[in-house]
Every structure is written in C-alpha cells, then in structure tokens.
N, C-alpha and C positions, 0 to 999 in steps of 0.2 A: 656540653650538654644543651646549652642554649640553642646551638645550631641544629641539633637533632630535633628538639621540640619545635623549632620554627619550621623545619622541613615537614614534620608530621602535620602541623597545622595547615601548611600550604596544600599538602596532599589531600587532607580532609576537605578543605574548602573546594579544591578543584573537583574532587569526586562528587561532592554535593551539587556543585554548579553545573557540571556537565552530565551527571547521571550515569557515569560509567566508571568502573573500578580500574585502577591502573595495575600493571603487571611488570615484572622485570623480564625483559626479553634478552636472549643470548644468541649470538651468531658465532658458532665455532668457525665457520668458513671465513668470516671477516674479523673474528677474534675481538669482539666487543660485547658489552652488556649495556642496556639502556632501558629506562622506564617508558612504556607506551600505554595508551588507553586501550587495551585489548591487543590481540594478535595483529601485528602489522602485515600488510601485503608487501610482496617483494617483486620489484621490477628490474629487469636487466636493461641497461641503457649505455650510452657513451657520454663522455665529458671531454670538451675541447680545452686543451691546456693553453697556457699563455703563448707558447710558440707553435701551436697548431697541431698537436698530436691528439688524435681521437682515442681516448683511453677507455677501457672497460670500466663500468661502474654499476653499482646496485643502489636502488632507492628503497628503503624500508619506510612505509608510510601508514599512518593511522589517523583516524578522526574521532573526535568526541564532541557531539553537538556541533557548534560552529568552529571549534578549535581544530587546527590542522598541525600535524607533527610529522617530521620526516628526518631520516638519517640517510645521507648519501655517502657511500664509500667508493672512492675512486682509486683504482689500482695504477700506480705510477711505475710499477716494475717493468712493463714492456717499453717504456718511453725511449730508452737508449736505441733499441732496434728500430722503432718507428721513426724517430727524428734523424737517425743516421741514414736510413734509407731515403727519406725526403731530401736530405742535404745533397744527395748525389745529382739531383735535377734542378737545384736552385741556380740563379745566375752566376756566371763565372766571376770569381773574385769576391763574392759575397762572404763576409766574415763567418756567417753561419755555416758556410760550406768549407771554407779554406782556412779558418782561424786555427789557432794553436790547439791541437788535440792532445797535448801532453796531459798526464794525469793531474797535474797541478793547475791546469787552465780550465776556464768555464766556457771558452769560445770554441767554435768549430763543431762539426757533427750535429748541426741543427740546434745548437744551444741546449742539448738535453740536460746537461748538468745544471745550467742556470734555471731551467724549467723546474727541475726537482727542488732546487734550493729555494726558489721563490714561490712554490705552490701555496704555502700558507698565506702569504701576502696577496697573491693573485686572487685566491678565493675570497679573502676579506674585501678586496677591492670590488668584487662583483656585487656584494651586498651594498656597498657604498654608492654604486651607480643606480640604484633603484630610485623610484619616485617616493622617497621616504626621508625622514630626518633621523640621522644617527644621533641618538641621545647618550650613548655610552659605548666606548671602545677601550678594551684593556687587555693586557697580556695576562695569561692564566696558565695553570697546569692542572692536569688530572693524573693523580698518582705519579707526578713528576714528568709527565709528557707535556711539553709546552704547547701552547696554542693561544688563540684569540677568542674573546667573547664580545658580542655586539648586542645592542638594544636599539630598535628602530621604531619610530612612529610612522605608520604608512599614511598614504594620502586619504584613505577612508577612516583614519583614526584608529585602526586596529594596531595591535602591538606585536612585533616580532622579536623574539630572543633567539640568538644564534650562537653557536660555538664551533670552532674549527681547530682541528689538530692534525698533525702529521706523524704517523707512527709506522715504522718498518716499511717506508715507501708507499703507504696508503694514506690518502687524504680523507678525513672524517668531517662531515659537515652536518651538524644538527641544526634544525630550524623548527621553532614552534611559533604559531601565529594564532592570536585570539582577538575577538572583537573588542571594541572600546567598552570599558566598564567591567570586563571579565578579569579574573585573577591572571596575572602574568605567568607564562609557562616556565617559571624558574625551576620547578621540580624536574622538568624535562631537560632543560639546558644543563643542569648540574648532575645529571644521573649517569653519565658515561663512565664505564669502567673497562678494564682490559682483561682478557683471558688468554691463556696459552693454547697450544694445539690440543691439549686434553680437556679444555673447557674450564680450567681452574683459574680463578682470579689471582692477580698479582699486582704489585706496585714496584717501582724502581727505588733503589736506595738513595739515588741522587738524581739531578736533573738530566732528562733525556733530550738530546738534540738529534733530530733525524739526520742521517748521513754521517754521524760520528759514532765511534765505538759506544755501544750501549753499556750503561752501568749495571751492576748486579741487581737482581730481582729479589724481592721479599715475598 
C-alpha cells in the first residue's frame, strides 16, 4: 500500500510541475505499456548492435515542459541473417567468420548469438559512456522480465533515469530526463508492462531470461 501511495504522490507532483496529465500508452505492435505525458510520437529508425548489425527500431517519444521521455524498442530477431551475411565477407580466418557454428557455441556467423546474449549489457554500457555520473545501477525485473536500471547526473546537472529489458528478442530502453531541481522521472522508469498479441497484460510466474524457455504466464 505504501508503494502505491508513493507512486500516486509522485504522479501528482509531476503533473503539477509539468502542467500535463500522464496517460498509459500501449503498443500492441511492440507489446508493451508505459506511462507517457500525453500521446507519444513514433519514429522508425535503426540501432547499431555491438557487433555491427543495423537493426530496425522504433522510438516512442514525448515531452512535458522541459522533461523528455522516450522508449526505444530494438528488434533483434533479424540479427542472425544480418550478421551471417556480413560474416561471409570478413577477413579469412577471422573467428567471427570461421568460428564454431554449432548450436552450443557463440562464435562464428558474425557473433550473432553473442550479440543477442549481450544486448542488455551493451545498451547499459552506452549510457555509462555519456558525459554523466552514474549514481545508481542495479538489476531489476518487470513482471519477472529481468533488466537493468540506471540513474545518471548529467553535465548540466539534469537527471536521467533509464531502464533496459530484453524480452522475446526485443530490447526495450526507457529514458526520462528532467532538469536540476525537478522531480525525478521515477514514475516513467517504473511504468513498463507487457501485453500479449491481443493487447492483454500479463506477468510471468517466475523469472524470465531472454533466450531460454519462457516460464508460464499469469
């Protein structure tokens, strides 16, 4: 009960401070829900993976006063084909091209298996390379889907709260940034939820690790 009351208070403060009411947004295409300050704009883009695959991505973005909020969803499902094709033209003898391609190995075929397995860490590392001080980094889960949460103080003293998850070979990157002195965007960072192909919310019955058999849903 205390958590609910706290969340409501944060939401009330944020709404008052930024002068805009928040809403729960749902994307059936990318199968998530998230709180935004108004209807987000959606932009098609690409995301460069750790081993050089240009992957399709969407950015859901909204602003409220000086606060900026975005959800980037990167589709890792085409990566096997992309990096396997690239591996055919890499230097002779390179492990990425000629390494063990057995099902139990992560080498060869452009390292696509390693790229998927390391996507969560790679995205986290991108935040840590910014001109900002990381003040918090922790493992987290949303309805048992594991991920990372970060808090950063930027060079201009603004605050960024981010959360990163990997679900069904899609990478989800939430990022909220507000100026110094404004309420931190915790309500945004913690608002992620999952929906199925019919738009119905669900949670797993135990911990979900991307790439392993999924546990039952509730």
